[in-house]
N, C-alpha and C positions, 0 to 999 in steps of 0.2 A: 655165931651169926650176929652181924651188926644190927643195932637198933637206932632209931632217931628219937631223941629226948627233946621235948619242947615245953617251955614254960610260957604260957600265952599271955596276951594282954598288951603287948608292945606294938604300937603303930610302926609301920615300915616307912623309912625315908632314905632317899639316896638314889643310886643308879645301879641297875642290874644289866650286865652284858648278856645279850641273847646269842646263844651258840648256833652253830650250823644245824640244819634240820635233819634229824635222824631219818625221818621218812622220805627225805629227798636223797640223802647220802647212800642209803642201802641199794636202791635201784641203780644209782650212778656207779656204784662199785661193781655191781653185776654187769653193767654195760662194758666194763673193761674186757670182758670175755669176747666181745665182738671183733676185736682187732688185735693184730700181732704187734702193733706199735703202742708206745706208752700213753696212758691216760693219767694226767696229774689233776688231783682234786684238792682244792683249797677249802679251808674252813670246816674240816671234818671234826665232829664232836668226839670227845674221848668217852665212849660209852660201851657198856657190855655188848650191846647188839652190834656195834661196829667191829668189836673184836671177834664176835662169832662169825660175821660175814667175812672178815679177813681170813680167819682160819679155814672157812669153807673154800674161799677163792684160792688159798695157798695149796690146798690139796688138789685143786684142778690144774695147778701149775703156774698160777699167777705169782710173779715176784713183786713184793710190796716193800718199798723203801721210803724212809722219810726224806723230805726235801728240806735241806737246811737253809736258814736265812730268809724264809718266806714271811712276809708281813701279813698277818691274818687279822689285824684289828683288835678291838677291845675284847672280843670273845675268846681270844687266845686259841682259836681253832688250829688244828694240825693240817699240814700239807703232806700228802702221800702220793707216790708214783706207783701205779699199777701197770705191770707189764706182762701181758699174756702172749708172749712170743710163741710158745707152744702150749697146747692143751694136754696135760699129762693124764687126765681122767675125765670122762664124761658122766661119771656117776657122782651124785650128791648123796652121801650116806645118811642113814637114819640118825646116827648118833650126833650129827651136826645139825641137820635140818630140823629135828624135833625141838631144838632149843629156841627156834625163832621162825615164825611163819614167813618172814621176808626172804628166807633162804630159798624158797620156791621160785624166786625171781631169776635164778640161774637157768631155768628150764628153757625159756625162749632164746637167750643168747647162745647156749650150748647147741641147741637144735639148729639154729640159723647158721652158725659157723661150722659145726662139725657134722651136721646131718643126722645126729643122734644124741639122745640124752636119757639118762636114767636117774630120776630124782625122787627121793622119798616123799611121801605125803607129809605135809608140814605139821609143826606144833605151834607153840606160842601161847599167848594169854588165854585163859579159860573164859572167853566171853562169847561162847556160842560155837556152832559148827564151822561157819565160814567156809563153805565148800569151794573146791577148785574146778567145778564143772565148766565155768565160763572160760577159764584158761584152756582147758582141753578142747572144748567145742571150737574156740577161736583158732587154735593151732590146727585142728582137723580141717577147718575151712581153708587154711593156708596150704593144705596138702599133706599134712603130717599124718602118719599112722600111729595111733596112741592106744596103748593097752595098760590096764592096771594089773600088776602081778606082784604078789607077796608084799604088799604095802608100798610099792614103787610105781611111779608113772614112767612107762617106757615109751619114748617117742622116737620115731624114725622118719627121715625125709632123705633117702639116699640120692635122689635126683635134685635135692634142694627144695626150698619152699617157693610157692607161687602166690603172687598177689591176688587178693580177692576182697569182696565186701563182706564185712561182718557187723551185724547190729547187735549190740549188747541188750538183752532183754531187761536187764537192770544195771544200774551204774556200779562198776567195780573198779576200784583204783588198781589193785594188784593185777587183775586180768588186763586192764588197759596197758599197764607198764610192760607186762610180759609180751603181749601181742605187738606193741609198738617196737620193742627191741627185736623181736623176731622178724617183723615186716621190713626193717631197714635193709636187710640182706636178701629179702625175697625177690624173685624175678617178677618184674612188672609193678602194677599199681595196686595198693591196698587202701581201702576206705574203711575206717572204723567209725561207726555211727553210734550215737549215745555213749561216747567215750567219757570217762571221768575228766573233770576240769580242774582238779586240785592243783595248787601251785607246784606241788611236787612233780606232777605230770608235765607241766610247762617247763620246769627246770630240767627234767630228763630230756624232753624234746629239744630244748636249746643246746644241751650238751651233745646230743647225738648229731644235730646239725653242725656243730663245731667240729665233729669228728668226720664230717663228710656225708651225712645222711641228708635226704631230701624230704622234709616233713613240712606240710602246709596245714593251716588251720589251727596253729598252736594257740591254746587258751579257749578254744571252742569245743563243742561236743562232736565235731566232725573232723577227724584227722585223716589227711591224705598223705600216703607215704609212697614215694617212687623209689623202688629198691635200687641199690647200688651193689657193685661187685665186692667192694671192700671199704672199710673205714680206716682212718689214719689217726695219728697222734693229735692230742688236744690238751688244753688246760682249761679247767672250769672251776668256778667258785660256788660252793653250795649255798643256797639261800638260807636266810635266818629261819629258825624254828618257830612256826606260828603257834604250835601247841605250847611250847615253853612261853612264848609271848603271852598267850591267853591265860596261862596259869599264873604268871606274875601280875597280869592285870587284875585278876581276881584276888590275889594275895594283898595287893594294895587296897582294893575296895573293901575286902573283909576286915582289915585291920584299921580302916580309916586313915590310911597312910597316903604318901605322895611319892610315887616312884617314877623315874625315867628309865625306860627300857632301851638300852643302847643297841642300835642296829635294827630294831624292830620295824616292820613295814605295815602301815595301816591297810593297804590294799589286800593283805593276806588275812586280816582279822576284822574286816568291816562288819561281818555278821555279828561278831562278838561285841564290838563297840555299839552297834545298833541295839542289841539285846540289853546291854548294860545302861543305855541312856535313860530309859524310864525307871531304872533302879536308882537313879540319881548318882550315877558314876560318869565322870567326864574323861574321855580319852581324846587327846589332842596330839597333833604332829608337832614335833620340835626339830631343831636342826640335826640332832644326832639320833633320832628315834621317835619314841612315843612317850608322853607323860600321862599318868593316870592318877586320879584323886576323886574323892567323893564331892558332890555338890551339897553345900550347906550341912554337911555332917551326917545326914540320914541315909539309910539304905532301904529301898523299897522292894517288895517282892515283884517278880516278873515271871511270865510264862515263856517257856522255851521248848522248841521241837527240833531235834537233830535232823539234819538233811545233808545230802551230798553238797560239796562246794558248788556255789557260793553260800550255801546255807550254814546253819550253826553246826560246828564240828562235833561228831560223836565223841572224839577224844577229849572234849572239854565238858562233857555232860556231868561227870562225877565232880569236877571242880566247881561248876556253877551250883550244883546241889549243895555243896558245903558252904558256898557263899550265901545262898538263900536260907540256910538253916537259921541265921540270926537276923534276917531282914524283917521289916514290918509287913504284916499281912501274910497272904498265902501265895505260893507259886506252884504252877503245874509244869512238870518237866516230862516230856515225852520222848522216848527213844525209838527211832524208826529204822536204824541201821543194823544193830546187832541185838539178838536176843540174849538174855542172861547177863545184862550189863548193869544190874542194880545190886551187885554183890557187896558194894560198899555201904548200902543202906543200913544193915544191922550194926555195923561198926559205928556209923554216925549216930545211930540211936543210942548206942552205949554211952555216948557223950552228951545225951540229952536232946538230940534233934527229934522233932516231931514229924515223921514221914510215914505216909500211907501209900503202899504200892498196889496198883490194880492193873494187871497185865503189863502193857508197855508204858504206863504213866505212873509218875510218883507225885503225890500231893505233899508239898512241904509247907507246913505251917511254922512261920518264924517264931523262935523263942527268944527271950531276953538275953540268955547266956547259955553257952555250952560249958560242960565241966570236963576237965582233963580225965583221961582214963587210959588203961592199956588197950591198944587196938591192934588188929592184924591186917596187913595189906593182902588183897586177893589178886590184884593184877596191877599193871603199870599205872594207869590213870587213877585207879582207886587209891593207890598208895599216896599219891600227892594230894588227893582230896582230903585224906586224913591229916596230912601236914597242915593244910589250910585251916581245917577245923581246929587243930591244936594251937595255931597262931592266935586264935581269938578266944580259946577256952580258958576258964579260970583253973588255976592249978597246973598240974603236970600231965602231959600226954606222952606215952611211949608207943611208938609205931614199930611193930615187929615185921619181919620178913621184908626188909627194905631192899633185898636183892632185886625185887621187881622195879623199884625206883631207879636203881642204877642202870637199868636197861634203857631208860629214856631221858633222865635228867642228870646233867653234868654238874657236880659240886653244888647241889641244891642247898645243902646246909651252910656252905661257905657263902654263897650268894645272899641267902637270907640273913645270915649273921652279920654280914657287912652292912646291911640296911637296918640293923637294930633288933632283929629277932633274937630271942633267947633260945637257941637251938644248937644241938650238938649231936654228933654221931658217937655212939658208945659201943664197946664190945658187948656181944651178947651175954657174956658172963658177968657184966657189971650190974 
């Protein structure tokens, strides 16, 4: 099993290409099930989760082929064509769905197009239960009959789905995506109230409209969908990854470096830029993306609370905790989205961080320096927080179980090394 070896202390300088957003690409790929005509997606990242979704779609009957000669910019993203001319199976089996929670997003498209779907309950990172009850309640509101049987969600709508109003009792990105995809082929009008507003939702809605859907209110928490009988072919470019953007913003800030993030969009990470401003970190727009550097060389502690978009992303909570570990003063980091998402804390403390956890909050008292140590990744975002800590630690840090990292970060060691980091991937036996 591979490990990441880091020798800290080198400030980062240069340019980092930001890849396509994993969390946008996965629902877009699932949307290919909605039409018999091809969907071409540009700027797809080369990640383990993308491969997992591709394998799942293939067993449903989707033909996936590379598009040659596509110009995907600095991020070197891939362009693939997804053609679901016929649906070979409406069952999403456990052995595929358990590997990644986003696999559950095939439920809405399969049900809308085929009138039935049998999807295993999902797996994914161990950051809490993350129930699927909102997905089920929303589909039932659209007229589906849903049962839980032997670990599978079995949904049927033999006469098709019908438009309805559904108000989410709490914001859910995944449930918004599933219901949005189901509603585009439902008869009549659907109104989704308190819908998630993440850029990935906006990207999905824009792609669906390009395929012939009729969605209004994009970017707001009220989505109106007028169902159509069928969707058609389309070509769509995946937005840049805001979580990758935020991670490299913090890498530059942690090391006292100066990075340009090619292709990054400020409107996707405004909450992060606002949070870092009192920490004496400057994020500015430049012609080809964003530039990030410290102001006057110091790094000050700040308080952060995770919230649904446009608030501070839960997927950057572990990274800002690593950043605050060496800031001047104390920081309070509060997690409001997922329970059990402080599993990186013991590993950061092994490196000398001073962190006290009380329920959903972590008090981080900045220390002068972290020390390199062998550490173990527990989930995707925790893994990259340990890399950030390793970049500033004295001595050598070895991050184990980096298969988590490969689910969401493309060529992270190459991108960091190109900017001066002393980092390499080594075989587990080394």
